[in-house]
C-alpha positions in Angstrom: -2.1 27.1 -10.0 -1.2 23.5 -9.0 0.8 21.1 -11.1 -0.3 17.4 -10.9 1.9 14.8 -12.7 0.4 11.3 -13.3 3.2 8.7 -13.9 3.7 5.0 -13.8 6.7 2.6 -13.7 5.6 1.1 -17.0 3.2 1.7 -19.9 -0.4 0.4 -19.9 -1.3 1.0 -16.3 -4.2 3.4 -17.2 -2.6 6.7 -16.3 -3.7 8.4 -19.6 -7.3 7.3 -19.1 -7.2 8.6 -15.6 -5.8 12.0 -16.8 -8.6 12.3 -19.3 -11.2 11.7 -16.6 -9.4 14.3 -14.3 -9.8 16.8 -17.2 -13.5 16.3 -17.2 -13.7 16.7 -13.4 -11.5 19.8 -13.1 -12.9 22.0 -15.8 -10.2 24.5 -15.0 -7.1 22.8 -16.1 -4.5 22.9 -18.8 -3.5 19.4 -19.9 0.1 18.5 -21.0 1.0 15.2 -22.6 4.6 14.8 -21.6 4.8 11.2 -22.8 6.2 12.5 -26.0 7.7 9.2 -27.2 4.2 7.7 -27.4 1.8 10.6 -26.9 -1.8 9.3 -26.9 -3.8 11.6 -24.7 -5.1 13.3 -27.9 -6.5 10.0 -29.0 -8.8 10.0 -26.0 -9.7 13.7 -25.8 -9.8 14.4 -29.6 -8.6 18.0 -29.4 -8.5 20.5 -32.3 -5.0 21.7 -33.1 -4.9 25.5 -33.0 -1.1 26.1 -33.6 2.1 24.1 -33.9 5.8 24.8 -33.6 8.8 22.9 -34.8 11.0 21.3 -32.2 14.7 21.0 -32.6 16.4 18.5 -30.4 19.9 18.7 -31.7 22.2 19.2 -34.7 22.9 17.3 -37.9 25.8 17.5 -40.3 25.5 18.5 -44.0 28.3 18.0 -46.6 28.5 20.8 -49.2 29.2 19.0 -52.5 30.8 22.1 -54.0 33.4 22.3 -51.2 34.0 18.6 -50.7 37.2 17.3 -52.2 36.3 13.7 -51.8 39.2 12.9 -49.4 37.0 10.6 -47.3 38.6 11.6 -44.0 35.2 12.3 -42.5 34.3 8.6 -42.9 37.3 7.7 -40.8 36.5 10.0 -37.9 32.7 9.3 -37.8 32.2 6.6 -35.2 28.5 6.2 -36.1 29.0 5.2 -39.7 26.7 8.1 -40.7 28.6 9.2 -43.8 27.7 7.4 -47.0 30.2 7.1 -49.8 28.9 6.8 -53.4 30.8 6.7 -56.6 29.7 9.3 -59.2 29.0 8.8 -62.9 32.3 10.4 -63.7 34.2 7.3 -62.8 35.4 5.2 -59.9 37.9 7.7 -58.7 35.3 10.4 -58.2 33.2 10.0 -55.0 30.3 11.8 -53.4 29.7 11.8 -49.6 26.4 12.5 -47.9 25.0 12.2 -44.4 22.6 9.5 -43.3 20.1 11.5 -41.2 19.0 8.4 -39.2 22.5 7.7 -38.1 23.9 11.1 -37.5 24.2 12.0 -33.8 25.1 15.6 -34.4 28.4 15.4 -32.5 30.2 17.6 -35.0 33.5 15.6 -35.2 33.3 15.4 -39.0 32.8 19.2 -39.3 35.7 19.8 -36.9 38.2 17.7 -38.8 37.1 18.3 -42.4 40.2 19.8 -44.1 38.1 21.7 -46.7 35.5 23.0 -44.1 32.9 21.4 -46.4 30.8 20.1 -43.5 28.4 22.3 -41.6 26.2 21.7 -38.6 22.6 22.8 -38.6 19.6 22.4 -36.3 17.5 19.4 -37.3 13.7 19.2 -37.0 13.1 16.5 -34.4 9.3 16.9 -33.9 6.5 19.3 -33.4 4.8 20.9 -30.4 1.0 21.4 -30.6 -1.3 23.7 -28.7 -4.9 22.4 -29.0 -8.3 23.1 -27.7 -10.6 20.3 -26.3 -14.0 20.2 -24.7 -12.5 20.8 -21.3 -9.9 23.5 -22.1 -6.5 23.8 -23.7 -4.0 21.0 -24.2 -0.3 20.9 -25.1 1.2 17.8 -26.7 4.0 16.9 -29.0 5.2 14.4 -31.6 8.7 13.2 -32.0 10.1 12.4 -35.5 11.1 9.0 -36.6 14.3 7.7 -34.8 14.6 10.9 -32.8 15.7 10.8 -29.2 13.8 12.3 -26.3 16.3 13.7 -23.8 13.7 15.6 -21.7 14.2 18.8 -23.6 10.9 18.3 -25.5 9.2 17.5 -22.3 10.4 20.8 -20.8 9.1 22.7 -23.8 5.7 21.1 -23.5 5.6 22.1 -19.8 6.7 25.6 -20.6 3.9 26.1 -23.1 1.4 24.6 -20.7 2.5 27.0 -17.9 2.1 30.0 -20.2 -1.4 29.0 -21.1 -2.3 28.4 -17.4 -1.0 31.7 -16.3 -2.6 33.7 -19.2 -6.0 32.0 -18.6 -5.7 31.9 -14.8 -6.3 28.2 -14.6 -6.4 26.2 -11.4 -4.4 23.2 -12.5 -1.8 21.9 -14.9 -2.5 18.2 -15.2 0.5 16.3 -16.8 0.3 12.9 -18.4 3.9 11.8 -17.7 6.0 9.2 -19.4 6.5 5.7 -17.9 9.8 4.7 -16.3 12.4 6.6 -14.3 14.5 8.1 -17.1 15.3 11.7 -18.1 11.8 12.4 -19.6 10.2 11.4 -16.3 12.6 13.7 -14.3 11.8 16.5 -16.7 8.1 15.9 -16.2 8.0 15.9 -12.4 10.5 18.6 -11.6 8.8 21.4 -9.8 5.5 19.6 -9.6 3.2 20.0 -6.5 2.3 16.3 -6.4 3.0 13.1 -8.2 0.2 10.5 -8.6 1.6 7.1 -9.3 -0.7 4.7 -11.1 0.2 1.1 -10.6 -1.4 -2.3 -11.2 -1.4 -5.5 -9.1 1.4 -7.5 -10.8 4.8 -8.5 -9.5 6.4 -6.0 -12.0 3.8 -3.4 -11.0 5.1 -3.4 -7.4 8.7 -3.3 -8.5 8.0 -0.4 -10.9 6.1 1.4 -8.1 9.1 1.2 -5.8 11.4 2.7 -8.5 9.1 5.6 -9.3 8.4 6.3 -5.6 12.1 6.4 -4.9 12.5 8.9 -7.7 9.8 11.2 -6.3 11.4 11.0 -2.8 14.8 11.9 -4.3 13.4 15.1 -5.7 11.4 15.8 -2.6 8.1 15.8 -4.4 5.0 14.5 -2.5 3.6 11.3 -4.0 0.4 9.3 -3.8 -0.7 6.0 -5.3 -3.8 4.8 -7.2 -4.1 1.0 -7.8 -5.8 0.4 -11.1 -7.4 -3.0 -12.0 -6.9 -3.9 -8.3 -9.4 -6.9 -8.5 -7.4 -8.9 -11.1 -5.0 -9.9 -8.3 -6.2 -8.9 -4.8 -3.2 -10.6 -3.2 -0.7 -8.4 -5.2 -2.9 -5.4 -4.4 -2.4 -6.1 -0.7 1.3 -6.2 -1.2 1.2 -2.8 -2.9 -0.9 -1.4 0.0 1.5 -2.8 2.5 4.5 -1.3 0.7 2.8 2.1 0.6 1.9 1.9 4.3 5.5 1.0 5.3 6.9 3.9 3.2 4.3 6.5 4.2 2.8 6.8 0.8 -0.9 7.8 0.6 -3.2 5.5 -1.2 -5.8 7.6 -2.9 -8.0 4.8 -4.1 -8.5 1.6 -6.0 -10.2 1.2 -9.4 -11.6 -2.1 -10.5 -11.0 -3.6 -13.9 -13.6 -2.4 -16.3 -13.9 -2.6 -20.1 -15.4 0.8 -20.1 -11.9 2.3 -20.4 -11.4 0.6 -23.7 -14.9 1.6 -24.9 -14.1 5.2 -23.9 -10.9 5.2 -25.9 -12.7 4.0 -29.0 -15.4 6.7 -28.6 -12.7 9.3 -27.9 -14.2 10.4 -24.6 -13.0 10.2 -20.9 -14.1 7.0 -19.2 -16.0 9.0 -16.7 -18.5 10.0 -19.3 -19.5 6.4 -20.1 -18.7 4.7 -16.8 -21.0 2.8 -14.5 -22.0 4.5 -11.2 -19.5 2.4 -9.3 -16.6 3.2 -11.6 -17.5 6.9 -11.5 -17.5 6.9 -7.7 -14.0 5.3 -7.7 -12.5 7.9 -10.2 -14.2 10.9 -8.5 -13.0 9.6 -5.1 -9.4 9.5 -6.4 -9.7 13.1 -7.7 -11.2 14.4 -4.5 -8.6 12.8 -2.3 -5.8 14.1 -4.7 -7.1 17.6 -4.1 -7.2 17.1 -0.4 -3.5 16.0 -0.5 -2.7 19.1 -2.4 -4.3 21.3 0.2 -2.5 19.4 3.0 0.9 19.8 1.5 0.3 23.6 1.0 -0.7 24.3 4.6 
């Protein structure tokens, strides 16, 4: 079982569309959408949710009104202004305190210093993890709650579930749609992967983002390769990307021309490969085949 992670230095490069096409080509893969901040692979592949599980990303404080004396000391120690003070109907000298869930960081300082021990910490629901079934096999994806942070813990949980499914079903691949950038969620996505495919585009920022992501893969000693999407919108910048890859010993697996088919496929909720022209199909299939050859070369 091989783990392929498709990432990019920024959003909008086309990595999700490419992952969807890889799903239709592999036929023996578990898909994992680790871009949990803005998961959208399910919008392309239209899977049916089979099960879901709550995800807890941290703690949140709760003030027990029966134990609270109304001293207000918690408001002094909370640096996030997450404790709201409200006068009661009994008069101005009587006050209720409650926690603003959008501001509470779960640090526990208020609970530690509360003289009445009226504040308790409990696990908060931060999102949900879904196991779904699509036309091409199983898929694991997730959804974060409003204003919840993604530290990489949710990404790790998505990957764990995908690994279980792959082992139980004896699948050949786990194909991961990774998040953009170089932060903690990306590190959580690529750790332990067999290869990283970096999808970039021929813009000035595209080259800069490629450099950052390639450096991250090198740091973790994970083999990487590059696909240039929409290469024909700026051939000159494409040449700069190819030069960078050649100078840094990064394999170029292919170039894909700009095509409105990707948008059409998203609207129809199918991989681009299913509605693409013969030329576009050849380009996508070529990237997939070269990616597999790279996997074989690195495992010799």
